[in-house]
Each structure stands twice: as C-alpha cells, then as structure tokens.
C-alpha positions as CSV (number, residue, x, y, z in Angstrom):
1,M,12.3,8.0,11.7
2,A,9.5,9.5,10.7
3,R,9.3,13.0,10.5
4,H,6.3,16.2,9.8
5,S,6.4,17.5,6.4
6,D,7.8,20.7,7.9
7,G,10.7,18.7,9.3
8,E,9.8,18.7,12.6
9,A,9.9,15.4,14.7
10,P,6.5,14.0,15.5
11,P,5.4,14.4,19.2
12,G,5.2,12.0,21.6
13,P,7.8,9.8,23.1
14,Q,11.0,8.8,21.2
15,V,10.8,5.3,22.1
16,L,7.4,5.1,20.5
17,H,8.6,6.7,16.7
18,R,11.3,4.5,16.8
19,A,9.4,1.1,17.8
20,I,7.2,2.4,15.1
21,A,10.4,2.8,12.7
22,I,11.1,-1.1,13.7
23,L,7.7,-2.4,13.2
24,T,7.5,-0.2,9.6
25,A,11.0,-1.7,8.4
26,V,9.8,-4.8,8.3
27,G,6.5,-4.7,7.8
28,E,7.6,-3.1,4.3
29,S,10.9,-5.0,3.5
30,E,10.7,-8.0,0.6
31,D,13.1,-9.9,2.6
32,R,13.9,-11.3,5.7
33,L,15.4,-8.8,8.0
34,T,18.2,-9.3,10.7
35,L,18.8,-7.5,13.3
36,T,21.5,-5.7,11.5
37,S,19.4,-4.7,8.9
38,I,16.6,-2.9,10.8
39,A,19.5,-1.1,13.0
40,A,20.5,0.2,8.8
41,R,17.2,1.1,7.4
42,T,15.7,2.7,10.9
43,G,18.6,4.6,11.8
44,L,19.1,3.3,14.9
45,P,22.1,1.9,17.1
46,L,22.6,-1.6,17.0
47,S,21.9,-1.8,20.8
48,T,18.6,0.4,20.8
49,A,17.1,-1.7,18.0
50,Y,17.9,-5.2,20.0
51,R,16.2,-3.5,23.1
52,L,12.8,-2.5,21.4
53,S,13.0,-5.5,19.1
54,Q,12.9,-7.7,22.2
55,A,9.8,-5.9,23.7
56,L,8.1,-5.8,20.1
57,L,8.9,-9.7,20.4
58,H,7.6,-10.0,23.8
59,G,4.0,-8.3,22.8
60,G,3.6,-10.4,20.1
61,L,4.1,-7.5,17.2
62,L,7.0,-9.1,16.0
63,E,8.5,-12.4,15.7
64,R,11.6,-14.7,14.7
65,S,12.4,-17.4,12.5
66,A,13.1,-20.9,13.8
67,D,16.7,-20.0,13.5
68,G,16.4,-16.8,15.2
69,E,18.4,-15.0,12.8
70,F,15.4,-13.2,11.1
71,Y,12.6,-11.1,12.2
72,R,9.4,-10.3,10.8
73,V,5.6,-9.1,11.7
74,G,4.2,-11.1,14.5
75,A,0.7,-12.3,14.4
76,G,-0.4,-10.1,17.2
77,M,0.0,-7.2,14.2
78,V,-3.0,-9.1,12.8
79,A,-4.9,-8.8,15.9
80,L,-4.2,-5.3,16.2
81,A,-5.2,-4.6,12.8
82,A,-8.3,-6.7,12.7
83,P,-10.9,-4.1,14.0
84,A,-10.0,-1.8,11.3
85,L,-9.9,-4.0,8.5
86,H,-13.6,-4.9,9.5
87,R,-14.7,-1.2,9.9
88,L,-13.0,-0.6,6.5
89,N,-15.0,-3.7,5.1
90,V,-12.0,-5.2,3.4
91,Q,-13.3,-8.7,3.7
92,T,-16.3,-7.8,1.3
93,V,-14.1,-6.0,-1.5
94,A,-11.1,-8.4,-1.5
95,P,-13.4,-10.6,-3.7
96,Y,-13.6,-8.0,-6.3
97,L,-9.7,-7.6,-6.3
98,H,-9.2,-11.5,-6.5
99,S,-11.4,-11.2,-9.4
100,L,-9.2,-8.8,-10.9
101,A,-5.9,-10.7,-10.5
102,G,-7.4,-13.5,-11.5
103,E,-8.2,-11.9,-14.5
104,I,-5.2,-9.6,-15.4
105,G,-2.4,-12.0,-14.1
106,I,-1.4,-9.4,-11.9
107,T,-1.5,-8.5,-8.3
108,A,-4.3,-5.9,-7.8
109,S,-4.2,-3.3,-4.9
110,L,-7.2,-1.4,-3.0
111,G,-5.6,2.2,-1.4
112,M,-7.0,4.8,0.6
113,A,-5.6,7.9,1.9
114,E,-5.0,8.8,5.1
115,D,-3.0,12.5,5.1
116,D,-0.5,12.9,3.2
117,D,0.0,9.6,2.2
118,V,-2.1,6.6,0.3
119,V,-2.3,3.2,2.9
120,T,-2.8,-0.3,0.9
121,I,-5.7,-1.4,2.6
122,C,-5.8,-5.2,1.0
123,S,-3.6,-6.4,-2.2
124,A,-5.1,-10.4,-3.9
125,R,-2.3,-11.9,-6.0
126,P,-2.7,-14.2,-8.7
127,V,-2.3,-17.5,-9.1
128,Q,0.5,-17.9,-11.4
129,R,3.3,-15.4,-12.8
130,F,3.4,-13.3,-9.3
131,C,6.7,-11.4,-8.5
132,G,7.4,-8.8,-5.4
133,N,7.7,-6.2,-7.7
134,Q,3.7,-6.2,-7.9
135,L,3.3,-5.5,-4.5
136,P,2.6,-1.5,-3.6
137,G,4.4,-0.1,-0.4
138,S,2.0,-0.3,2.8
139,R,2.5,3.2,2.9
140,Q,3.3,5.4,-0.1
141,A,3.1,9.4,-0.5
142,L,-0.2,10.7,-2.6
143,A,1.7,12.6,-4.8
144,D,4.6,10.1,-6.1
145,S,2.3,7.1,-6.1
146,A,-0.7,5.6,-9.0
147,M,-3.0,5.4,-6.6
148,G,-2.3,8.7,-4.9
149,M,-2.7,10.5,-8.1
150,A,-5.5,8.7,-8.9
151,M,-7.3,10.1,-6.1
152,Q,-5.8,13.3,-6.3
153,A,-6.8,13.7,-9.7
154,F,-10.3,13.3,-9.4
155,H,-11.5,15.4,-6.4
156,R,-13.7,18.3,-7.4
157,G,-11.6,21.3,-8.4
158,P,-8.9,22.5,-10.9
159,A,-5.5,20.0,-10.6
160,A,-2.1,20.7,-11.4
161,P,-0.7,19.7,-14.9
162,T,0.3,16.0,-14.2
163,L,-3.3,15.6,-12.4
164,E,-5.2,16.9,-15.0
165,R,-3.6,14.2,-17.8
166,V,-4.8,11.6,-14.9
167,R,-8.2,13.0,-15.6
168,R,-8.2,13.0,-19.2
169,L,-6.9,9.3,-19.4
170,G,-8.8,8.2,-16.7
171,Y,-6.2,6.4,-14.9
172,A,-2.7,7.3,-13.7
173,D,0.5,5.8,-14.9
174,T,3.8,6.5,-13.1
175,T,6.8,4.5,-11.9
176,G,6.2,1.7,-8.9
177,T,7.3,1.8,-5.8
178,Q,10.3,-0.7,-6.6
179,G,11.8,1.9,-9.0
180,D,12.0,3.3,-12.4
181,H,12.2,-0.9,-13.7
182,V,8.6,-0.9,-12.3
183,R,5.2,0.8,-14.0
184,A,2.4,1.2,-11.5
185,I,-1.4,2.2,-13.1
186,A,-4.3,3.3,-10.8
187,V,-7.6,4.3,-11.2
188,P,-10.2,6.0,-8.5
189,V,-12.8,4.5,-6.6
190,F,-15.9,6.8,-6.2
191,D,-19.1,6.4,-3.8
192,R,-22.5,7.1,-4.7
193,G,-21.9,11.0,-4.2
194,G,-19.5,10.7,-6.8
195,Q,-16.6,11.8,-4.5
196,V,-13.3,9.7,-4.2
197,W,-12.2,7.4,-1.4
198,G,-10.0,5.5,-3.0
199,A,-8.1,3.7,-5.7
200,V,-7.1,0.3,-7.2
201,G,-3.9,-0.2,-8.6
202,V,-1.2,-2.7,-10.1
203,Q,1.7,-2.7,-10.7
204,A,4.9,-4.8,-12.6
205,L,8.0,-4.8,-14.3
206,R,7.8,-2.3,-17.4
207,R,9.4,-5.2,-19.6
208,R,6.0,-7.0,-18.9
209,L,3.4,-3.9,-18.0
210,T,3.5,-2.8,-21.5
211,D,1.5,-0.2,-23.0
212,E,-0.7,-2.3,-25.1
213,L,-1.2,-4.5,-21.5
214,V,-1.9,-1.5,-20.1
215,R,-4.6,-0.7,-22.2
216,D,-5.9,-4.3,-22.5
217,I,-6.4,-4.2,-18.9
218,I,-7.8,-0.5,-18.1
219,P,-11.2,-1.4,-18.9
220,A,-11.2,-4.6,-16.1
221,I,-9.6,-2.4,-13.5
222,Q,-12.2,0.2,-14.0
223,Q,-14.8,-2.0,-13.9
224,Q,-14.0,-3.7,-10.7
225,A,-13.4,-0.3,-9.3
226,R,-16.9,0.6,-10.2
227,R,-18.2,-2.3,-8.3
228,I,-15.8,-2.0,-5.1
229,G,-17.7,1.7,-4.9
230,A,-21.4,0.3,-5.5
231,H,-20.5,-2.6,-3.1
232,R,-19.1,-0.1,-0.4
233,D,-22.3,2.2,-0.8
234,K,-24.5,-1.2,-0.3
235,S,-22.9,-1.9,3.1
236,S,-22.6,1.4,4.5
237,R,-26.3,1.9,4.2
C-alpha cells in the first residue's frame, strides 16, 4: 500500500487506496497478472482483491483476457488520461521521441516530476530490437532513477556530490528500473528560461548499453531534448 514519506498511510478512504494499488500493480507489470498475482503484489487479501477488481472491471478501468484468467488496464483508463496527456502536449513531443528511438534503436522516454517521483509521460519504441527492459516504470522515485537524477542535478543551486557528477557529465547514468542488469541514462529538458521541466531517458541491458554506445548516443538524446524543450515553449505561447 502507498504511504507518505513519513511512514503514515495516505489520507482518504482505505478502499480508494486499495483500488489505486491494484491499478498501479496491473499498469506497471510487464506480465499478465492473475487475481492471485494482484493480491500478492498489493498485499491485499484475495477476497478484497477480487471484490475491488470486479468494481474496476465494471467501471472499465480494468479488462480481462478472453479466457478470463488475466487482468490488464482497461480502455476506461485511456479516456481518463486523455485530458492530462493533451494538457502536457504529449502528442506534440511524441514525434521527437520516435525519431530518437529510430536513430539509436532503443526506446526513448519522457519523464516529468510529480512530488518526489518522476512520472513517465510517453515512451517511443524502436521498430527493431525492442525488449521489456527498455521500458522505465510508470512512476519512479526521483532520487533512484536516471530521469529523476537528471532533473534534480540541473535545478539551480548547490547539489549533492552524486548530482554534481551528473552536472559535469551532462547526463545521469544509473541502474534501470528492472535491476542491476539494466542501465539507464537520461538528460534534462529545459524551458526557454533555463528551468528544468522534464527529462529524456533510455535504458537497456548493460551488455548492450556499453560505455562506447552511451558516448555515441548521448549527443542524439541531448539534441532531441533541446528540440522538445523548444517545441514546448512555442506551443505554450
């Protein structure tokens, strides 16, 4: 269950937070989840997971596979997300991410900060050589993710030693969301005032994302990050 940074349970009805936990578990999983898997990932009793999943199915926020065994995010979630995606101009920055993914052959993602997390707004997959390890989590802690570190490092003012290193390099380089076998790198996206408002990141298996490849692709990632920042400024005028 989600908790505040001070360890306290979040405010509001418990049933609501349990439903959110189910949607988060299903949305972030790369695997198809059974009801038993949902209960295990959320820490909920099986009966509670079943009852809430049925309500989410009825509301269109979850769907079931044809055989009824597996759960996935429903089309209703897309409808709910559409206004936010439009407000964030995702449809206008997506072409830059697709161009980058095609150029470097790795999934490119755009993240933005929300409280203490970085939320993945959009990801563009390459036509070839895609695997699930290239997809960042939908929500990650700022301090533990490449996109989060890229944003933190380039905020104005003093920075911790690890973030100072990011400043010197011009990009963040850390473990990906799938574990130590995955490497993630990210660069900041600036607005015309020089303020950080997002980050462009990529991640892949370490055996593929070598130091040599990182050196080769960083200029392309930085170029598209600049284009995204410039395009956002134009579209927000």
